[in-house]
C-alpha positions as CSV (number, residue, x, y, z in Angstrom):
1,X,-29.7,0.4,51.4
2,X,-31.7,-2.7,51.0
3,X,-32.2,-1.8,47.3
4,X,-28.6,-1.1,46.5
5,X,-27.5,-4.8,46.5
6,X,-30.1,-6.0,44.0
7,X,-29.5,-2.9,41.8
8,X,-25.7,-3.6,41.7
9,X,-26.4,-7.3,40.9
10,X,-28.8,-6.4,38.1
11,X,-26.2,-3.9,36.8
12,X,-23.4,-6.5,36.8
13,X,-25.7,-9.1,35.2
14,X,-26.8,-6.8,32.4
15,X,-23.3,-5.6,31.9
16,X,-22.1,-9.2,31.5
17,X,-25.0,-10.0,29.1
18,X,-24.9,-6.9,26.9
19,X,-21.3,-5.9,27.3
20,X,-19.6,-9.3,27.1
21,X,-21.8,-12.3,26.1
22,X,-23.7,-10.5,23.3
23,X,-20.7,-9.0,21.6
24,X,-18.8,-12.3,21.8
25,X,-21.8,-14.2,20.4
26,X,-22.3,-11.8,17.5
27,X,-18.6,-11.6,16.7
28,X,-18.3,-15.4,16.8
29,X,-21.4,-15.9,14.6
30,X,-20.2,-13.2,12.1
31,X,-16.7,-14.9,11.9
32,X,-18.3,-18.3,11.4
33,X,-21.1,-17.3,8.9
34,X,-19.5,-14.3,7.1
35,X,-15.7,-14.4,7.6
36,X,-14.7,-12.1,4.7
37,X,-17.3,-9.4,5.6
38,X,-16.6,-9.6,9.3
39,X,-12.9,-8.9,8.6
40,X,-13.6,-5.8,6.4
41,X,-13.7,-7.5,2.9
42,X,-10.0,-7.1,2.6
43,X,-8.2,-7.9,-0.6
44,X,-4.5,-8.4,0.0
45,X,-2.2,-5.6,-1.2
46,X,-5.2,-3.6,-2.4
47,X,-7.2,-2.6,0.7
48,X,-10.9,-3.2,1.3
49,X,-13.4,-3.9,-1.4
50,X,-15.8,-1.7,0.7
51,X,-13.8,1.5,0.2
52,X,-13.3,3.1,-3.2
53,X,-9.8,3.3,-4.7
54,X,-8.3,6.1,-6.7
55,X,-7.8,4.7,-10.2
56,X,-6.6,7.2,-12.7
57,X,-4.8,5.3,-15.4
58,X,-6.6,4.8,-18.8
59,X,-6.4,1.0,-18.5
60,X,-8.5,1.0,-15.4
61,X,-12.1,1.7,-14.6
62,X,-12.6,4.8,-12.6
63,X,-15.0,5.0,-9.6
64,X,-17.2,7.8,-8.3
65,X,-15.4,11.1,-7.4
66,X,-14.4,11.1,-3.8
67,X,-15.5,13.9,-1.5
68,X,-12.9,13.3,1.2
69,X,-11.0,16.5,1.8
70,X,-7.3,15.8,2.1
71,X,-6.8,12.8,-0.2
72,X,-9.2,10.8,-2.4
73,X,-11.0,7.9,-0.7
74,X,-9.4,8.6,2.7
75,X,-11.6,6.6,5.2
76,X,-10.5,8.9,8.1
77,X,-12.0,11.9,6.4
78,X,-15.2,10.4,5.2
79,X,-18.0,12.8,4.3
80,X,-19.8,14.5,1.5
81,X,-19.0,17.9,0.0
82,X,-22.1,19.4,1.7
83,X,-22.7,21.5,-1.4
84,X,-26.4,22.1,-2.1
85,X,-27.9,21.3,-5.5
86,X,-28.3,25.0,-6.0
87,X,-24.7,25.8,-5.2
88,X,-22.7,27.2,-8.2
89,X,-19.6,25.5,-7.0
90,X,-21.3,22.1,-7.3
91,X,-22.4,23.0,-10.9
92,X,-18.9,24.0,-11.8
93,X,-17.4,20.8,-10.3
94,X,-19.8,18.6,-12.2
95,X,-19.2,20.5,-15.4
96,X,-15.4,20.2,-15.0
97,X,-15.8,16.4,-14.3
98,X,-18.0,15.9,-17.3
99,X,-15.4,17.8,-19.5
100,X,-12.5,15.7,-18.1
101,X,-14.4,12.4,-18.6
102,X,-15.4,13.3,-22.2
103,X,-11.8,14.2,-23.0
104,X,-10.5,10.9,-21.5
105,X,-13.3,8.9,-23.1
106,X,-13.7,10.2,-26.7
107,X,-15.2,7.0,-28.0
108,X,-17.9,6.9,-25.3
109,X,-21.5,8.3,-25.8
110,X,-21.9,12.0,-25.1
111,X,-24.1,11.6,-22.0
112,X,-22.0,10.8,-19.0
113,X,-23.6,8.7,-16.3
114,X,-24.4,10.7,-13.2
115,X,-22.5,8.5,-10.8
116,X,-19.2,9.3,-12.6
117,X,-19.6,13.0,-11.8
118,X,-21.2,13.1,-8.4
119,X,-19.7,11.9,-5.1
120,X,-21.6,9.6,-2.7
121,X,-22.6,10.9,0.7
122,X,-19.6,9.3,2.3
123,X,-17.1,10.0,-0.5
124,X,-15.9,6.4,-0.2
125,X,-18.4,4.5,-2.5
126,X,-16.6,1.5,-4.1
127,X,-19.2,0.8,-6.8
128,X,-20.5,2.3,-9.9
129,X,-23.5,1.5,-12.0
130,X,-23.2,-1.0,-14.9
131,X,-24.0,1.9,-17.2
132,X,-21.0,3.9,-15.9
133,X,-18.8,0.8,-16.4
134,X,-20.0,0.2,-19.9
135,X,-19.6,3.9,-20.7
136,X,-15.9,3.6,-19.8
137,X,-15.4,0.3,-21.6
138,X,-14.1,1.7,-24.9
139,X,-11.3,3.6,-23.2
140,X,-10.3,0.6,-21.1
141,X,-10.4,-1.8,-24.0
142,X,-8.3,0.5,-26.1
143,X,-5.7,1.1,-23.4
144,X,-5.4,-2.6,-22.7
145,X,-5.6,-3.6,-26.3
146,X,-8.5,-5.9,-25.6
147,X,-11.6,-6.5,-27.7
148,X,-14.5,-4.3,-26.5
149,X,-16.7,-7.4,-26.2
150,X,-14.2,-9.0,-23.8
151,X,-14.3,-5.9,-21.5
152,X,-18.1,-5.7,-21.7
153,X,-18.4,-9.4,-20.8
154,X,-16.1,-8.8,-17.8
155,X,-18.4,-6.0,-16.7
156,X,-21.5,-8.1,-17.0
157,X,-19.8,-10.9,-15.0
158,X,-18.7,-8.4,-12.4
159,X,-22.2,-6.9,-12.0
160,X,-23.6,-7.5,-8.5
161,X,-27.4,-7.7,-8.4
162,X,-29.5,-7.2,-5.2
163,X,-31.0,-10.2,-3.6
164,X,-34.5,-8.8,-4.3
165,X,-35.0,-6.8,-7.5
166,X,-36.9,-4.0,-5.7
167,X,-34.3,-3.6,-3.0
168,X,-31.7,-1.8,-4.9
169,X,-29.9,-1.3,-8.2
170,X,-27.2,-3.5,-9.8
171,X,-23.6,-2.3,-9.1
172,X,-20.1,-3.0,-10.2
173,X,-17.3,-3.0,-7.6
174,X,-14.5,-1.0,-9.3
175,X,-11.7,-2.6,-7.4
176,X,-12.9,-6.2,-8.2
177,X,-13.5,-5.3,-11.8
178,X,-10.0,-3.8,-12.2
179,X,-8.4,-6.9,-10.5
180,X,-10.3,-9.1,-12.9
181,X,-8.8,-7.0,-15.8
182,X,-5.4,-7.3,-14.3
183,X,-5.9,-11.1,-14.3
184,X,-6.4,-10.9,-18.0
185,X,-3.6,-8.5,-18.8
186,X,-1.5,-5.7,-17.3
187,X,-2.3,-2.1,-18.5
């Protein structure tokens, strides 16, 4: 019984530190130092820049395929397709995506970037590679009646590079790129 009181006091003290003080401190610091990220990187009327969007019109850049089951880019159903690389269903899905992309992008090179035909592990990836964006540029430029050089310059300006070159690959956030296109002209 003599050890019960110190044990309860230590429990209460650690609960206050780890369950109240620490979360309040980290939340406060995040709101102060990184307010946009701490609030989910929301873009008004368009959702979060951290979750892919289902763009399908020719005047917009398209993101990676979504693997969410009931609706594309549904954050409540996040997850990959769980198809192995040796699964014939995956081969057929990739071949169908390649055919559809080639049909929608007849002016683009024959080789389709891999990130346009394969879903990410979460199925919610908001970014594509600069190569995938440049591959789609002729279609977008034609649909929006813009010079190809203008669209390519917008891609280059929208490319996000990692802080350290060895820590990742450059990416292009599809939602932000499409919003920049909308600022130039409507599709």
